[in-house]
C-alpha positions, 0 to 999 in steps of 0.5 A, spaced: 720 647 793 723 654 793 731 656 793 733 663 795 740 666 798 741 672 802 747 674 797 743 675 791 736 675 789 733 671 783 735 675 776 740 679 780 747 680 779 751 675 783 756 679 787 764 679 785 765 676 792 762 669 789 766 669 782 773 669 780 774 676 781 773 676 788 774 670 793 771 665 789 767 662 795 760 659 794 754 664 796 749 662 802 743 658 799 737 655 803 731 652 801 724 650 804 717 647 802 721 640 801 717 634 800 716 630 807 719 623 803 725 627 801 731 622 803 737 627 801 738 633 796 743 634 790 745 641 788 748 644 781 750 650 779 751 651 771 752 656 766 748 655 759 751 661 756 758 659 756 761 659 749 763 651 749 756 649 751 753 649 759 759 650 764 759 646 770 761 650 776 758 646 782 755 639 783 754 637 790 750 630 792 748 626 798 746 632 802 743 630 808 735 630 808 735 635 815 740 640 811 736 646 809 742 651 808 749 651 805 753 657 809 757 661 804 764 658 802 761 651 805 759 644 802 754 639 806 755 633 801 759 630 796 762 634 791 763 632 784 769 634 779 766 640 775 769 643 769 774 647 772 777 640 774 776 640 781 771 638 786 770 645 790 765 650 787 768 654 782 765 661 781 762 665 775 768 667 770 765 669 764 770 670 758 765 676 755 758 679 756 753 677 761 752 670 763 746 666 767 748 662 773 743 657 775 743 654 782 738 648 782 736 644 788 733 637 788 729 633 793 731 626 792 727 620 794 734 616 795 739 617 800 745 617 796 746 618 788 749 611 785 756 613 782 755 620 780 759 623 775 759 630 771 756 627 765 750 623 769 749 628 775 743 632 772 740 625 769 741 622 776 738 628 779 732 628 775 731 621 775 730 621 783 727 627 784 721 629 788 721 636 787 726 641 785 727 649 785 732 654 782 735 660 783 738 664 777 744 670 778 747 673 773 755 676 772 759 680 767 766 681 769 769 688 769 
């Protein structure tokens, strides 16, 4: 599987439009080379460089198997409460320095995750994953 974006390349800086310094909308994401037995997709956006430990920016599950793109500022699935205490995407907003933001798409063997929460989301994804792909962007506030 491959995950990519029209808005930034793997390892590049994330444009401020997709952060707390801009419009704070999610970037466009797309994926391909999906296993044929995929029943649904799930997506995470995590910041492992946060001072308090990994910060959860976005959790989306139950994305239909025929969806292979998320347009800017939208979500095709069920959003789970993140560390901003909201269900919608929360963009990069690091307190200091450059942080890395990992977007991960999971191709799942189930059509829906069973009772996903912020605490068990990644574990459920890994348990039900057929494949996954990652896109990492960086951000530093001006």
